[in-house]
C-alpha positions as CSV (number, residue, x, y, z in Angstrom):
1,X,162.6,-52.2,41.4
2,X,160.5,-54.5,43.3
3,X,158.6,-52.0,44.9
4,X,158.2,-49.6,41.8
5,X,156.6,-53.0,40.3
6,X,153.8,-53.0,43.1
7,X,153.4,-49.3,43.0
8,X,152.8,-49.7,38.8
9,X,150.3,-53.0,39.7
10,X,148.3,-51.5,42.6
11,X,147.6,-48.8,40.6
12,X,146.5,-50.4,37.7
13,X,144.5,-52.0,39.7
14,X,142.7,-49.1,41.3
15,X,142.5,-47.7,37.2
16,X,141.1,-51.0,36.4
17,X,138.5,-50.9,39.4
18,X,137.1,-47.5,39.0
19,X,136.5,-47.6,35.4
20,X,134.4,-51.6,36.4
21,X,132.6,-49.9,38.6
22,X,131.5,-46.2,37.1
23,X,130.2,-49.0,34.9
24,X,128.0,-50.2,37.9
25,X,127.0,-46.5,38.9
26,X,123.2,-46.7,37.7
27,X,122.3,-43.7,36.0
28,X,118.9,-42.7,35.2
29,X,119.2,-40.4,32.5
30,X,116.5,-39.6,30.6
31,X,114.6,-39.4,33.3
32,X,112.5,-36.6,35.3
33,X,113.0,-36.4,38.7
34,X,109.8,-35.7,40.7
35,X,110.4,-34.7,44.6
36,X,106.7,-36.1,46.3
37,X,106.1,-35.2,49.4
38,X,103.5,-36.9,51.4
39,X,101.5,-35.5,54.3
40,X,102.3,-39.4,56.3
41,X,103.4,-42.7,55.2
42,X,100.4,-44.4,55.1
43,X,98.9,-48.1,54.1
44,X,96.5,-46.2,52.3
45,X,99.2,-45.4,49.8
46,X,100.2,-49.3,49.0
47,X,99.7,-48.7,45.9
48,X,102.0,-45.9,45.2
49,X,104.7,-47.8,47.5
50,X,104.3,-50.6,45.1
51,X,104.5,-48.4,41.5
52,X,107.8,-47.1,43.0
53,X,109.3,-50.0,44.3
54,X,108.7,-52.2,41.1
55,X,109.6,-49.2,38.8
56,X,106.0,-48.4,37.3
57,X,107.0,-44.7,37.5
58,X,110.4,-44.9,35.7
59,X,109.2,-47.4,33.1
60,X,107.3,-44.1,32.4
61,X,110.4,-41.8,33.0
62,X,110.0,-40.7,36.3
63,X,112.0,-41.1,39.4
64,X,110.2,-40.2,42.4
65,X,112.1,-39.0,45.2
66,X,109.1,-39.9,48.5
67,X,109.6,-37.9,51.1
68,X,107.7,-38.2,54.9
69,X,106.2,-34.7,55.4
70,X,104.9,-35.2,58.9
71,X,101.7,-32.7,58.4
72,X,99.8,-31.3,56.4
73,X,101.2,-27.8,57.1
74,X,104.6,-28.6,56.5
75,X,104.1,-30.4,53.3
76,X,102.2,-27.3,52.2
77,X,104.9,-25.3,53.2
78,X,107.4,-27.6,51.1
79,X,105.5,-27.3,48.2
80,X,105.2,-23.3,48.5
81,X,109.0,-23.4,48.9
82,X,109.0,-25.1,45.9
83,X,111.9,-27.8,47.8
84,X,108.9,-30.0,46.4
85,X,107.1,-30.9,43.0
86,X,104.4,-32.3,44.7
87,X,102.7,-32.6,48.0
88,X,100.5,-35.9,48.9
89,X,97.9,-34.2,51.6
90,X,94.4,-33.4,52.1
91,X,92.5,-30.7,50.1
92,X,92.3,-28.4,53.7
93,X,95.9,-26.8,53.1
94,X,94.9,-25.7,49.9
95,X,91.5,-23.7,51.2
96,X,93.8,-22.0,54.8
97,X,96.0,-20.7,51.4
98,X,94.2,-19.3,49.1
99,X,92.1,-18.1,52.1
100,X,95.2,-15.7,53.1
101,X,95.3,-14.6,49.3
102,X,98.0,-16.6,48.0
103,X,99.3,-14.7,44.6
104,X,99.9,-18.3,43.4
105,X,98.0,-20.8,45.4
106,X,98.1,-25.0,45.2
107,X,96.6,-26.7,42.6
108,X,94.5,-29.7,43.8
109,X,94.5,-32.1,41.1
110,X,94.4,-36.0,42.1
111,X,92.4,-38.1,44.4
112,X,94.5,-40.6,45.6
113,X,92.4,-42.4,47.8
114,X,88.7,-42.9,47.6
115,X,87.8,-42.4,51.1
116,X,88.9,-41.0,54.2
117,X,91.5,-44.0,55.7
118,X,90.6,-42.9,59.4
119,X,89.0,-45.4,61.9
120,X,88.2,-45.2,65.7
121,X,90.8,-47.7,67.5
122,X,89.8,-48.3,71.3
123,X,91.4,-49.8,74.6
124,X,89.9,-52.5,75.4
125,X,87.8,-55.0,72.5
126,X,84.2,-53.9,72.0
127,X,81.8,-56.9,69.8
128,X,78.8,-54.4,69.9
129,X,80.3,-51.0,69.5
130,X,78.0,-47.9,69.0
131,X,78.8,-44.3,68.6
132,X,77.3,-44.0,72.1
133,X,79.8,-45.6,73.8
134,X,81.7,-42.3,72.8
135,X,79.7,-40.9,75.3
136,X,81.7,-39.1,77.9
137,X,84.8,-40.3,76.7
138,X,88.5,-39.1,75.5
139,X,89.8,-39.3,71.8
140,X,92.4,-38.0,70.1
141,X,91.9,-36.5,67.7
142,X,94.8,-35.3,66.2
143,X,95.6,-31.6,64.7
144,X,92.7,-29.1,65.0
145,X,92.0,-27.9,61.5
146,X,93.4,-31.4,60.3
147,X,91.6,-33.2,58.1
148,X,91.5,-36.5,60.1
149,X,90.0,-33.9,62.9
150,X,87.1,-32.4,61.1
151,X,86.2,-36.4,59.4
152,X,86.2,-37.4,63.4
153,X,84.5,-34.6,64.0
154,X,81.9,-35.0,61.1
155,X,81.6,-38.5,62.3
156,X,80.3,-37.5,65.9
157,X,78.2,-35.0,64.7
158,X,76.6,-37.3,62.1
159,X,76.4,-39.4,65.0
160,X,74.8,-37.0,67.8
161,X,78.0,-36.6,69.7
162,X,78.4,-32.7,70.3
163,X,82.6,-32.5,70.3
164,X,83.4,-30.8,73.7
165,X,80.4,-31.0,75.0
166,X,79.2,-35.0,74.4
167,X,83.2,-35.9,74.0
168,X,86.3,-34.9,74.7
169,X,87.9,-34.6,71.4
170,X,92.1,-33.7,71.8
171,X,93.6,-31.5,69.5
172,X,96.7,-31.3,71.0
173,X,98.9,-34.3,70.3
174,X,100.5,-34.2,66.7
175,X,99.0,-37.0,64.0
176,X,102.8,-38.4,63.8
177,X,102.8,-39.1,67.4
178,X,98.8,-40.2,68.0
179,X,99.5,-43.9,67.9
180,X,102.6,-43.5,70.5
181,X,100.6,-41.1,72.7
182,X,97.4,-43.9,73.1
183,X,99.8,-46.8,73.5
184,X,101.1,-44.7,75.9
185,X,97.9,-44.3,77.9
186,X,97.3,-40.6,76.6
187,X,92.5,-40.8,75.6
188,X,90.4,-43.6,75.4
189,X,90.2,-43.6,71.6
190,X,92.2,-42.5,69.2
C-alpha cells in the first residue's frame, strides 16, 4: 500500500511538472520563420545581430534563424537549393549564377553595408603607411573571384600596383581561415 501511494504521488508530481513546464515552452505562434545565411560573421553586420538579439524582428512577426555560410559559394548553393530563404553575400555570386544561365537566378534586393568592410593588416605597426609599402610583398587576398579579393585588387590597381607583378596576392587561402593563416605566419599582409 505504501509503495502504491508512493508511485501514485510520483506519477501526480510528474504529470503536474509536465503540465507546468509545457507552459514554459516558448511558442512563437504567428511568427514567420526565415532562414538567413550570411557569408561570414562580421562586425559589419552588428546592426542585424542587435536587431535579432533585441527581438526587433519578432516584434514584426519574423523569427530569424541565422546561419554562418562560410563563403558566398556555399551561401548561394544553400539559397538555390532552398535550404535558406535569404543569403547575405556580395553581388558576385548572383552574377556567376546568372552568367551560367540559371532559369531562376538569385535576386539582389538589399544593401546591408554602405561600403566594403575590408582593410589591410600588417605584421608590424607602420605609422607612415603608403600603398607603395606593399610593392614586392605578399598579401592574403581571399578566394579568387570573391568580393574581398576583387575589392583588394581594384584598390591595388588604383594605387599603381599590379597584382602578380608588383605584389603577390594569394588566393589559395579561404576567407574563413585567413586570420588564422596570417597569425600562423602566412603573408606579409592580409
